[in-house]
C-alpha positions in Angstrom: -12.2 -6.0 -210.4 -12.6 -3.5 -215.9 -11.8 0.0 -215.4 -8.2 0.3 -215.5 -6.4 3.3 -213.9 -3.7 2.8 -216.6 -6.2 2.8 -219.5 -4.3 -0.1 -221.2 -6.2 -2.9 -223.1 -6.0 -6.2 -221.3 -3.7 -8.7 -222.8 -2.3 -11.9 -221.2 -0.3 -13.3 -224.3 2.9 -11.8 -222.9 2.9 -14.3 -220.0 3.3 -18.1 -219.5 0.3 -20.0 -220.4 -0.3 -21.5 -216.9 -1.0 -17.9 -215.7 -3.1 -16.5 -218.5 -6.5 -17.8 -217.4 -5.8 -16.6 -213.8 -4.9 -13.1 -215.2 -8.1 -12.9 -217.2 -10.2 -14.0 -214.1 -8.4 -11.6 -211.8 -8.8 -8.5 -214.1 -12.5 -9.1 -214.8 -14.7 -6.3 -213.6 -11.6 -4.6 -212.1 -12.2 -1.1 -210.7 -10.3 1.4 -208.6 -7.2 0.7 -206.4 -5.7 4.0 -207.6 -4.1 4.5 -204.3 -1.9 1.3 -204.8 -1.0 2.0 -208.4 0.0 5.6 -207.4 2.2 4.2 -204.6 3.9 1.8 -207.0 4.5 4.6 -209.5 6.0 6.9 -206.9 8.3 4.2 -205.6 9.6 3.3 -209.2 10.2 7.0 -209.9 11.9 7.9 -206.6 14.2 4.9 -206.3 16.8 3.6 -208.6 16.1 0.0 -207.7 14.2 -1.9 -205.0 11.4 -4.0 -203.5 7.8 -2.9 -203.2 5.5 -5.2 -201.2 1.7 -5.1 -201.0 0.5 -6.7 -197.8 -3.1 -7.7 -197.1 -5.5 -10.3 -195.5 -6.7 -13.2 -197.7 -9.2 -12.1 -200.4 -8.6 -8.3 -200.1 -7.6 -8.0 -203.8 -3.8 -8.3 -203.9 -3.8 -10.7 -206.8 -6.2 -8.6 -208.8 -4.1 -5.6 -208.4 -0.9 -7.3 -209.5 -2.9 -9.0 -212.5 -4.1 -5.6 -213.5 -0.6 -4.1 -213.3 1.1 -6.7 -215.4 -1.5 -6.8 -218.1 -1.1 -3.0 -218.4 2.7 -3.5 -218.6 3.4 -6.5 -220.8 7.2 -6.1 -220.4 6.9 -7.0 -216.8 7.9 -10.6 -215.6 5.1 -12.3 -213.7 4.9 -15.2 -211.4 2.1 -16.5 -209.1 3.1 -18.9 -206.4 -0.5 -19.7 -205.5 -1.2 -21.5 -208.8 -1.2 -25.2 -208.2 2.2 -26.8 -208.7 4.1 -23.4 -208.7 5.1 -23.1 -205.1 8.5 -24.6 -205.4 11.7 -22.6 -205.9 12.8 -24.6 -208.9 9.5 -23.9 -210.6 9.8 -20.2 -209.9 13.4 -20.0 -211.3 12.6 -22.0 -214.4 9.6 -19.7 -215.3 11.1 -16.4 -214.3 14.5 -17.0 -215.8 12.9 -18.2 -219.1 10.8 -15.0 -219.2 13.9 -12.9 -218.6 15.8 -14.6 -221.4 12.8 -14.4 -223.9 11.8 -10.9 -223.2 15.1 -9.1 -222.7 18.0 -11.1 -223.9 16.7 -13.0 -226.9 14.8 -10.1 -228.4 17.5 -9.6 -231.1 17.8 -13.3 -232.2 19.4 -16.5 -230.8 23.1 -15.7 -230.2 25.5 -18.2 -228.9 25.3 -16.6 -225.5 21.5 -17.1 -225.3 21.9 -20.7 -226.3 24.4 -21.1 -223.5 22.1 -19.5 -221.0 19.2 -21.7 -222.1 21.3 -24.8 -221.7 22.5 -23.7 -218.2 18.9 -23.0 -217.1 17.7 -26.4 -218.4 20.4 -28.2 -216.3 20.3 -25.9 -213.3 20.2 -27.4 -209.8 17.7 -25.6 -207.5 20.5 -24.7 -205.1 22.3 -22.9 -207.9 19.3 -20.7 -208.7 20.4 -17.7 -206.6 23.5 -17.0 -208.7 21.9 -17.7 -212.0 18.9 -15.4 -211.4 21.3 -12.6 -210.2 23.4 -13.2 -213.3 20.4 -12.7 -215.6 19.2 -9.6 -213.7 22.7 -8.0 -213.9 23.0 -8.7 -217.6 19.6 -7.1 -218.3 20.4 -4.2 -216.0 23.5 -3.4 -217.9 21.7 -3.4 -221.2 18.6 -1.3 -220.1 18.1 2.1 -221.8 18.2 5.2 -219.7 14.4 5.4 -219.1 13.8 1.7 -219.1 12.9 -0.4 -216.1 13.0 -4.2 -215.4 10.0 -5.1 -213.2 9.4 -8.6 -211.8 6.0 -9.1 -210.2 5.5 -12.0 -207.9 2.1 -12.8 -206.3 1.7 -14.9 -203.2 5.4 -15.1 -202.2 4.3 -16.6 -198.8 2.7 -19.6 -200.6 6.2 -21.0 -201.2 7.0 -24.6 -200.1 9.9 -23.7 -197.8 11.2 -27.3 -198.0 12.1 -26.6 -201.6 15.1 -24.6 -200.6 17.5 -24.1 -197.7 15.9 -22.3 -194.7 18.8 -19.7 -194.7 18.1 -18.4 -198.2 15.7 -15.7 -199.4 12.2 -16.9 -200.5 12.5 -18.2 -204.1 16.2 -17.1 -203.9 15.3 -13.5 -204.4 18.4 -11.4 -204.6 19.7 -9.5 -201.6 21.1 -6.8 -203.9 19.7 -5.3 -207.1 21.2 -3.6 -210.1 20.2 -0.3 -211.4 16.5 0.1 -212.7 15.7 -3.4 -211.3 12.5 -3.7 -209.2 10.4 -6.5 -207.5 6.8 -5.9 -206.8 5.5 -8.6 -204.3 2.1 -9.4 -202.7 1.7 -11.4 -199.6 -0.4 -12.0 -196.6 0.3 -10.5 -193.1 3.5 -11.9 -191.6 5.8 -11.2 -188.6 8.8 -9.1 -189.6 11.3 -11.6 -188.1 9.7 -14.3 -190.2 9.6 -12.4 -193.6 11.9 -14.9 -195.3 13.7 -12.0 -197.0 17.0 -10.4 -196.2 17.5 -7.5 -198.6 19.9 -4.5 -198.8 18.3 -2.3 -201.3 15.4 0.3 -201.2 12.1 -1.1 -200.1 8.6 0.0 -199.2 5.6 -1.9 -197.8 2.0 -0.9 -198.5 -0.5 -2.6 -196.1 -4.0 -2.4 -197.5 -5.4 -2.7 -194.0 -4.2 0.9 -193.3 -6.7 2.3 -195.8 -10.2 1.3 -194.8 -11.9 4.4 -196.3 -10.2 3.9 -199.7 -11.0 0.1 -199.6 -14.6 0.7 -198.9 -14.9 3.2 -201.8 -13.4 0.7 -204.1 -15.7 -2.0 -202.8 -18.8 0.2 -203.5 -17.6 0.9 -207.0 -17.0 -2.7 -207.6 -20.6 -3.6 -206.4 -22.1 -0.9 -208.5 -20.2 -1.9 -211.6 -21.0 -5.5 -211.1 -24.7 -4.9 -210.7 -24.9 -2.3 -213.5 -26.9 -4.8 -215.7 -29.4 -5.2 -212.9 -30.8 -1.7 -212.2 -33.4 -2.8 -209.7 -30.5 -4.1 -207.4 -28.3 -1.0 -207.5 -30.2 1.0 -204.8 -27.6 2.8 -202.5 -29.0 1.1 -199.5 -28.4 -2.3 -200.9 -24.9 -1.4 -202.0 -24.1 0.0 -198.6 -25.4 -3.1 -196.8 -23.4 -5.5 -199.1 -20.2 -3.4 -198.6 -20.6 -3.5 -194.9 -21.1 -7.3 -194.8 -18.2 -7.8 -197.2 -15.8 -6.1 -194.7 -14.0 -4.8 -197.8 -13.1 -8.3 -198.9 -13.3 -8.8 -202.7 -13.1 -12.6 -202.6 -16.1 -12.8 -200.3 -17.9 -10.1 -202.4 -17.2 -11.5 -205.8 -18.3 -15.0 -204.7 -21.5 -13.9 -203.0 -22.4 -11.6 -206.0 -21.8 -14.5 -208.5 -23.9 -16.8 -206.3 -26.6 -14.2 -206.0 -26.7 -13.8 -209.8 -27.1 -17.6 -210.2 -30.0 -17.5 -207.7 -31.6 -14.7 -209.8 -32.1 -12.3 -206.9 -29.7 -11.6 -204.0 -31.0 -11.7 -200.5 -31.9 -8.2 -199.5 -31.2 -8.9 -195.9 -27.6 -10.1 -195.7 -27.5 -10.7 -192.0 -24.6 -12.9 -190.6 -26.9 -15.9 -190.1 -27.3 -16.1 -194.0 -23.6 -16.1 -194.7 -22.9 -19.7 -193.8 -26.2 -21.3 -195.1 -25.6 -19.8 -198.5 -21.9 -20.0 -198.6 -21.0 -20.5 -202.3 -18.9 -23.6 -203.2 -15.9 -21.4 -204.4 -15.8 -19.6 -201.0 -16.1 -22.8 -199.0 -13.2 -24.1 -201.1 -11.2 -21.1 -200.4 -11.8 -21.4 -196.6 -10.9 -25.1 -196.8 -7.5 -24.1 -198.1 -7.1 -21.8 -195.1 -8.0 -24.6 -192.8 -5.4 -26.9 -194.3 -2.7 -24.3 -193.8 -3.8 -23.7 -190.2 -3.9 -27.3 -189.2 -1.0 -28.7 -191.0 -0.3 -32.2 -189.5 -3.0 -31.7 -187.0 -4.0 -29.4 -184.2 -2.4 -29.6 -180.7 -4.6 -29.3 -177.5 -3.7 -25.7 -177.0 -4.3 -24.8 -180.7 -7.8 -26.5 -180.6 -8.5 -24.4 -177.4 -7.4 -21.2 -178.9 -9.4 -21.9 -182.0 -12.5 -22.7 -180.0 -12.2 -19.4 -178.1 -11.7 -17.3 -181.4 -14.7 -18.8 -183.3 -17.0 -18.2 -180.4 -16.1 -14.5 -180.1 -17.6 -11.8 -182.4 -15.1 -9.3 -181.0 -11.2 -9.2 -180.7 -9.7 -10.9 -177.7 -6.3 -10.1 -176.1 -3.7 -12.7 -175.3 -4.4 -12.3 -171.6 -8.2 -12.7 -172.2 -7.7 -16.0 -174.1 -5.2 -17.1 -171.4 -7.8 -16.5 -168.7 -10.4 -18.4 -170.6 -8.5 -21.5 -171.4 -6.0 -21.4 -168.5 -2.9 -21.7 -170.6 0.5 -19.8 -170.6 0.4 -16.5 -172.6 3.6 -17.3 -174.3 2.2 -20.6 -175.7 -0.9 -18.7 -176.9 1.2 -16.1 -178.6 3.0 -18.8 -180.5 -0.3 -20.2 -181.8 -1.5 -16.8 -182.9 1.8 -16.0 -184.6 1.5 -19.2 -186.7 -2.1 -18.1 -187.7 -1.1 -14.5 -188.3 -2.1 -14.5 -192.0 -5.8 -15.3 -191.0 -6.1 -12.9 -188.2 -7.1 -9.3 -187.8 -5.3 -7.3 -185.1 -6.8 -4.3 -183.5 -5.6 -2.1 -180.6 -8.4 -1.8 -178.1 -7.7 0.3 -174.9 -3.9 0.0 -175.6 -4.1 -3.8 -175.9 -3.7 -5.8 -179.1 -6.8 -8.0 -179.8 -7.1 -10.8 -182.2 -10.1 -12.1 -184.2 -10.3 -13.9 -187.6 -10.0 -11.7 -190.6 -13.6 -12.2 -191.7 -16.9 -13.0 -190.1 -17.9 -15.6 -192.7 -14.6 -17.5 -192.2 -15.1 -17.5 -188.5 -18.6 -19.0 -189.0 -17.3 -21.5 -191.4 -14.7 -22.6 -188.8 -17.5 -22.9 -186.2 -19.1 -25.6 -188.4 -16.0 -27.8 -188.6 -16.5 -31.2 -186.9 -13.3 -31.1 -185.0 -14.7 -28.2 -182.9 -17.8 -30.0 -181.9 
């Protein structure tokens, strides 16, 4: 998603090499999301410090939003835990602390203090990471000019390998307290509040993209129109509206389908649900395979398999009691299964009852094809 609300040229050179290609890909054809950028700006201007978190289902555009933000603000610190090999706490500390030293403390030359910090970082044990990160943040906070802000942007914080640090600590050892003009901007999939993995005592705000369906659809339509601007015969309003509806405001699905349609020279004018699976692009299938691995872990229990079978057969949301009646299992056990899969589920209140379904129709259809369900 390349029209920036910040009107700043795209540049990735300010960030670690392992993230540069991802940043370029995520900012390609970027459009809209003004609501999110305005909310971030308002938070930064109304609080002296704090955590701002963007929450949304897989593929809704969280990574692109953060990529667009950091490329427009090259003084920011950036980390993406979803990049292969970057989901451990020690990797996070090494990257972020190096960026902090290079961008803020070493700007005026290699002093003995900087050399000492680099040496400490190189020999740092992962369980010492909390104090070292907090030390750097405080040192930088003390040196910031009056109007200057230190902004650390972390994408996919929920992708962390929790075994890489003690369970009682904050995800990636993120600090509980922050100094003046120090901010963290995070993105993550839906989660249960009691399992957030973060204990913070500083101003915080959460923006859940699911709460803004009208704005999301507008951004989706703009994205489609911009993507198809080189194919005038495919930009009819009816086609764009139909594609937006089938996409369910999901940019991952949309971008993959548009790319595949372009490779096939002409997208299907009738994008019914039956065509979603038979023409599922390889990139989207791999994305869903990653979901599947996270859902199954070491394997599915009997009750998990039963719940999964019920959800993939239903095109509408089901309540816990409805699922319980179908599979004849205790509601408490079903709730535990749904809680474990919360990042892949959509929750809607129907008649005063919370109902569950998979976050996207094409993911549900992909799951239906898995051999374990046959």
